[in-house]
C-alpha positions in Angstrom: 0.0 0.0 0.0 2.9 2.4 0.5 3.5 2.6 -3.2 -0.1 3.5 -3.8 -0.2 6.0 -0.9 2.4 8.0 -2.7 -0.1 9.0 -5.3 -2.3 10.5 -2.6 0.3 12.8 -1.1 0.5 16.5 -1.8 4.3 16.5 -2.1 4.1 14.0 -5.0 1.7 16.2 -7.0 3.7 19.3 -6.2 6.7 17.6 -7.6 4.8 16.3 -10.7 3.5 19.8 -11.6 6.9 21.3 -11.1 8.5 18.7 -13.4 5.8 19.1 -15.9 6.1 22.9 -16.2 9.1 23.1 -18.6 7.6 20.3 -20.6 4.4 22.3 -21.0 6.2 25.3 -22.4 8.3 23.3 -24.8 5.4 21.0 -25.9 3.2 24.0 -26.7 6.1 25.5 -28.7 6.6 22.3 -30.7 2.8 21.9 -31.2 2.6 25.4 -32.7 5.5 24.6 -35.1 4.0 21.3 -36.2 0.5 22.7 -36.6 1.9 24.9 -39.4 3.7 22.0 -40.9 7.2 22.4 -39.5 8.9 19.7 -37.4 11.3 21.5 -35.1 14.0 19.1 -34.1 16.0 22.0 -32.8 14.0 21.9 -29.5 16.7 20.3 -27.4 19.3 22.9 -28.3 16.8 25.8 -28.1 15.9 24.7 -24.6 19.5 24.7 -23.5 20.1 28.1 -25.1 17.0 29.5 -23.3 18.2 28.0 -20.0 21.6 29.7 -20.3 20.3 33.0 -21.7 17.8 33.4 -18.8 20.3 32.4 -16.2 23.2 34.6 -17.4 20.9 37.6 -17.7 19.9 37.3 -14.1 23.5 36.6 -13.1 24.6 39.7 -14.9 22.2 41.8 -12.8 18.9 41.6 -14.6 15.6 40.7 -12.9 14.0 37.4 -13.3 11.3 38.5 -15.8 14.0 40.2 -17.9 15.8 36.8 -17.9 12.6 35.1 -19.2 12.2 37.8 -21.9 15.9 37.4 -23.0 15.5 33.6 -23.1 12.4 34.0 -25.4 14.3 36.3 -27.7 17.2 33.8 -27.9 14.7 31.1 -28.8 12.9 33.2 -31.4 16.3 34.0 -33.1 16.9 30.3 -33.5 13.3 29.9 -34.7 13.9 32.6 -37.3 16.9 30.7 -38.6 15.0 27.4 -38.6 11.9 29.0 -40.3 13.9 30.7 -43.1 16.0 27.6 -43.9 13.0 25.3 -44.0 10.5 27.8 -45.5 11.8 30.0 -48.4 14.9 27.8 -48.9 13.0 24.5 -48.6 15.7 22.6 -46.8 15.1 19.3 -45.0 13.4 20.0 -41.6 15.2 17.0 -40.1 18.6 18.2 -41.1 18.0 21.8 -40.2 16.5 20.8 -36.8 19.5 18.7 -35.8 21.8 21.5 -37.1 19.9 24.0 -34.9 20.3 21.7 -31.8 24.1 21.4 -32.5 24.5 25.1 -33.2 22.5 26.2 -30.1 24.3 23.7 -27.9 27.8 24.7 -29.2 27.0 28.4 -28.9 25.8 28.0 -25.4 29.0 26.1 -24.4 31.2 28.7 -26.1 29.4 31.6 -24.5 29.6 30.0 -21.1 33.3 29.6 -21.4 33.8 33.2 -22.6 31.6 34.6 -19.8 33.0 32.3 -17.0 36.4 31.2 -18.2 37.8 30.0 -14.9 34.6 28.9 -13.1 34.5 25.2 -12.2 31.2 25.4 -10.3 28.3 27.4 -11.9 27.4 30.5 -9.8 23.9 30.5 -8.2 21.1 33.1 -8.7 18.0 33.7 -6.7 15.3 31.9 -8.6 11.5 32.5 -8.7 9.9 31.6 -5.4 6.6 29.8 -4.9 3.6 32.2 -5.0 0.8 31.0 -2.7 -2.7 31.8 -3.8 -4.8 32.4 -0.7 -7.7 30.0 0.1 -7.1 27.9 -3.0 -3.7 26.7 -1.7 -5.5 25.3 1.4 -7.4 22.7 -0.6 -6.1 19.3 0.3 -3.6 17.8 -2.2 -4.8 19.9 -5.1 -4.2 23.2 -3.4 -0.4 22.9 -2.8 0.0 21.2 -6.2 -1.7 23.8 -8.3 -1.8 27.0 -6.2 1.5 27.1 -4.4 3.9 27.1 -7.4 6.3 29.6 -8.9 4.9 32.3 -11.3 6.4 30.4 -14.3 4.3 27.4 -13.5 1.2 29.5 -13.5 2.3 31.1 -16.8 2.7 27.6 -18.3 -0.9 26.8 -17.7 -1.9 30.2 -19.1 0.1 29.5 -22.2 -1.9 26.3 -22.8 -5.2 28.2 -22.6 -3.8 30.9 -24.9 -2.5 28.5 -27.5 -5.8 26.6 -27.5 -7.8 29.9 -27.8 -5.7 31.2 -30.7 -5.7 27.9 -32.6 -9.4 27.3 -32.4 -11.1 30.6 -31.8 -9.3 33.2 -33.9 -8.7 33.8 -37.7 -5.0 33.6 -37.0 -5.4 30.1 -35.6 -7.4 29.1 -38.6 -4.6 30.3 -40.9 -2.0 28.5 -38.8 -3.9 25.2 -38.9 -4.6 25.6 -42.6 -0.8 26.2 -43.3 -0.2 22.7 -41.8 -3.1 21.0 -43.6 -3.4 22.7 -47.0 -0.9 25.5 -47.6 -2.1 26.1 -51.1 -5.5 27.1 -49.8 -3.8 29.6 -47.5 -1.9 31.1 -50.4 -5.2 31.3 -52.4 -6.5 33.6 -49.7 -3.6 36.0 -50.2 -1.7 34.9 -47.0 2.0 34.2 -47.3 2.6 30.6 -46.3 6.3 31.2 -45.7 5.6 34.2 -43.5 3.1 32.5 -41.3 5.3 29.4 -40.9 8.3 31.5 -40.0 6.3 33.5 -37.5 4.9 30.4 -35.9 8.3 28.7 -35.6 9.7 31.8 -34.0 6.8 31.9 -31.5 7.1 28.2 -30.8 10.9 28.4 -30.4 10.4 31.3 -27.9 8.2 29.0 -25.8 10.8 26.2 -26.0 13.4 28.6 -24.7 11.2 29.7 -21.8 10.8 26.0 -21.0 14.6 25.8 -20.8 14.7 29.0 -18.7 12.3 27.4 -16.2 15.0 24.9 -15.3 17.6 27.6 -14.3 15.2 30.2 -13.0 12.5 28.2 -11.2 13.4 24.5 -10.8 17.1 25.2 -10.0 19.3 28.2 -9.3 22.3 27.6 -11.6 23.1 26.4 -15.1 24.8 23.1 -16.1 25.0 21.5 -19.5 23.2 18.3 -18.8 20.1 19.9 -17.3 17.9 19.6 -20.4 18.6 15.9 -20.4 16.4 14.8 -23.3 13.4 16.8 -22.3 13.1 18.3 -25.8 12.8 14.9 -27.4 10.1 14.0 -24.9 8.2 17.1 -25.8 8.1 16.0 -29.5 6.6 12.7 -28.4 4.1 14.5 -26.2 2.8 16.5 -29.2 2.1 13.2 -30.9 0.6 11.8 -27.7 -1.7 14.8 -27.5 -2.8 14.4 -31.1 -1.6 17.9 -31.8 -4.2 19.3 -29.4 -3.1 21.6 -26.5 -5.3 20.1 -23.8 -4.3 16.5 -24.5 -0.7 17.5 -24.8 -1.0 19.2 -21.3 -2.3 15.9 -19.9 0.5 14.0 -21.5 3.1 16.3 -19.9 1.6 15.9 -16.5 1.4 12.2 -17.0 5.1 11.9 -17.9 6.0 14.2 -15.0 4.0 12.0 -12.6 5.8 8.9 -13.8 9.1 10.7 -13.2 8.2 11.9 -9.7 6.9 8.5 -8.9 10.0 6.6 -9.8 12.1 8.8 -7.5 9.9 7.8 -4.6 9.8 4.2 -5.6 13.6 4.1 -5.5 13.4 5.2 -1.8 10.9 2.5 -1.0 12.9 -0.2 -2.8 15.9 0.6 -0.6 18.5 -0.5 -3.2 17.0 -4.0 -3.6 16.1 -3.1 -7.3 18.8 -1.4 -9.4 18.0 2.3 -9.7 18.3 2.2 -13.5 15.1 0.2 -13.6 13.2 3.1 -12.0 15.0 5.7 -14.1 13.8 4.1 -17.3 10.2 3.5 -16.1 8.8 7.0 -17.1 10.2 6.5 -20.6 9.0 3.0 -21.0 5.5 3.9 -19.8 5.5 7.0 -22.1 6.5 4.8 -25.1 3.7 2.4 -24.4 1.2 5.3 -24.1 2.5 6.9 -27.2 2.1 3.6 -29.2 -1.5 3.2 -28.1 -2.4 6.8 -28.9 -0.4 7.4 -32.0 -2.1 4.8 -34.0 -5.3 6.8 -33.9 -3.7 10.3 -34.1 -4.5 12.5 -37.1 -1.3 14.5 -37.9 -1.2 17.7 -40.0 -1.3 16.7 -43.6 1.5 19.1 -44.7 3.8 18.3 -41.8 7.5 18.1 -42.9 6.5 18.9 -46.5 8.3 22.0 -47.9 6.0 24.5 -49.7 7.1 26.9 -52.5 4.9 29.7 -53.6 2.8 28.7 -56.6 3.0 25.0 -56.0 -0.2 22.9 -56.2 
């Protein structure tokens, strides 16, 4: 029963929501990109660049929200590069995405060594602190998990609602979805497909970078190169798991985060009897199984990964 009781504790769900927060940002960013027909494999590098950009801004004397803004700018810059290369130039989205990841990672490493040439241990900053919402935070289990988190966690949930509203309730969202389904129809309406794809990839990449910034400015208080640790690739899978819908992708992010938080507590219960590697792989194995079950019925954007040149039919 002890293993089951973990699921009923407030601390477990507080940890799950905290772990899910950077995934939510990055998943929404990837979802926007893929909705317009662009697979952004640069997500892993963009998250690392955002983590460093936000952290170094605060370390240099900026406030926390300025750090978030700078991280978003860094992400949008990589998004602009990705969008131009895959849009007007029509290059392979796979190759460009991997190139962006390598470029962003290398630039981050180089900049870190230039800014802190002789530092062996990353300096610490004062990160975002939990912001308790009166009355709501007193609700058992749910209160601490949802209403006693850092401001960036609240922002992550706002972003989900905003993305859903834009995609399904605005003319802009209709154009975005059409660009990923039938770009020729978008062009027939006098809307530039390349422009809308570039803008969407920039916005999506900015959200990915903010997801990275969450790690250095909310989850932790310093920067280290292994901190993204494959989260970007998980977010790509979460988009598929969520069938390219913001609400379902949000649930997928929370589900994966719950698996991750659960395995840490199971390690403590096992007391070394079971190798810890078994628990470390558990969230990924369960996520793969869930992805296999859901992906078979998923309806992906028809123009995803298909370059479009003006005038093509």
